[in-house]
N, C-alpha and C positions, 0 to 999 in steps of 0.2 A: 471643507467637507469632502469626504472621499466619495467619488462617483464610480460605481461599478456598472459596466455596460452589460447588456443582455447576454452576450456570448460568454463573458467571464462568469456570470451568474449561472448560466446553463452548465458550463464546464464544472463549476464547483458542486452543483446539485447532482449532476450525473456522476461525478467522481465519488461522492458520498454513497450514492445508490450502488455503484459498481463495487465499492469497498464492502458494503454490507452483503452484496451478492457473493463476492469472492470469499468473505469470511464464512458464510453459510456453506458454500461449496467445499472449502478446505476442511472445515470442521466435520461436515458430513462424510467426506472422503476418509478423514482420519478415523472417525467412528467405525466405518465399515472395514477399513484395512486393519485396525487393531484387533478385530475379531479373528484374523488369520495370521497376522504378523506381530512381532514384538512391537511394543508401543513406540520405541525409538525409530524403528524402520517405518512404521506407519506415519509417524510425524514427519520424517524426512521426505517421504514420498508425497504426502499431502502438502507440505510446505513448497516443494519444488513445483508440484502441479498448480498450486495457488499462485506462484509467481508467473507461470506461463498463462494461466487463466486471467490474471490481472492485466498482463500485457495485452492479451486479446481484447478484453473488455475496454481497457482504456484507449487502445488504438482504434478499435472499431466503433465504439459507441460514445465514449466521452469526448475524445479529441478528433475523431474521424480522420485519422491519418493512415497512410499505407503501412502495412506491416512488412518487416524484413527480418532476415536472419541476424543482420547486424544490430537492429533494434532489440530483438529478443535477447541476444547475447549481452547487450549493454544494460538491459533493464534491471537485472539483479543488483546493479550498483546503487539504484535507488534504495533498495532494501538494506544494503550494507551501510549506507550513510544514515538511514533512518535508525537502524539498530544501534550504531555507534552513538548517535545523538540521544537515543532513548536510554542507553546504559548510563551515560553521563548525567542526564537529567534525573534519572531515577536515584542515582547516588546522591546528587545534590538535594533532592527533595527529602529523602529518608535520613541521610547522615548529617546534613547541615541544617535543614529547615524543620526536621522533626515530624514530617508528614508520615502517618501510619503506613506500614508496608503494604497493607491490604488495599489502601486507597490510592497510593502513589502511582501505580501503573495506569489507573484511569486518567489521572492528570497528564501523565506522559503521553498517552494516546491522544488526548485532546490537543495538547500542545504540538505534537509532531504531525498531525493531519495537515496543517498548512504547509509544512516543510515537504512532506511527501507529495502533496498536490503540486507544489511549485517545481520540484525536481522531476516529477513525472511529466508535467506540462512541458518543461524545458526539453527533456529528452525526446519526447514524441513530436514536438512541434519544430524543433530546430531543423531548419532547412526543408521542412515538409509543409505543404499546404494541405489543409483538411481535404479529405476525399469527399466526393460528391455523394 
C-alpha cells in the first residue's frame, strides 16, 4: 500500500491550485494583449509571464522555498522537459494508438502533471529548506 504523508498531499493539492491559477492568469493576459498585439506576440509574452508567475506561486505558496535569480533562470527547464515529453506522448497517442487528435492533448496533460510536479518539486526543494 502506498502511503502519502500530509506534506506531500498538501504540495500536490497546492500545485494543482497554483496550476489552475497560473492558467487563468496566462490566458487572461493573452486575451488582453491580443487586443493590442499580434496574437503570436501576445502568446509569447503571456507564456513568459506565466513561467515567471508559476515560479513565484510554486516557490512562495506550494513548496515555500526562497526565490532566487538562479532558480528563476533554471525554472523554464521544467517547461522544456514537459513540452518534449508532451510532444512525444501526443504523437504516440495519435499516431500509434489512434486516440482522436481533439482528445489526446487532454490525456497528455493528465499524464504530464505528475512529471511536472516532480520536476518542479525537485528544482525548488533541492538544497532548500521550506521558508517559514
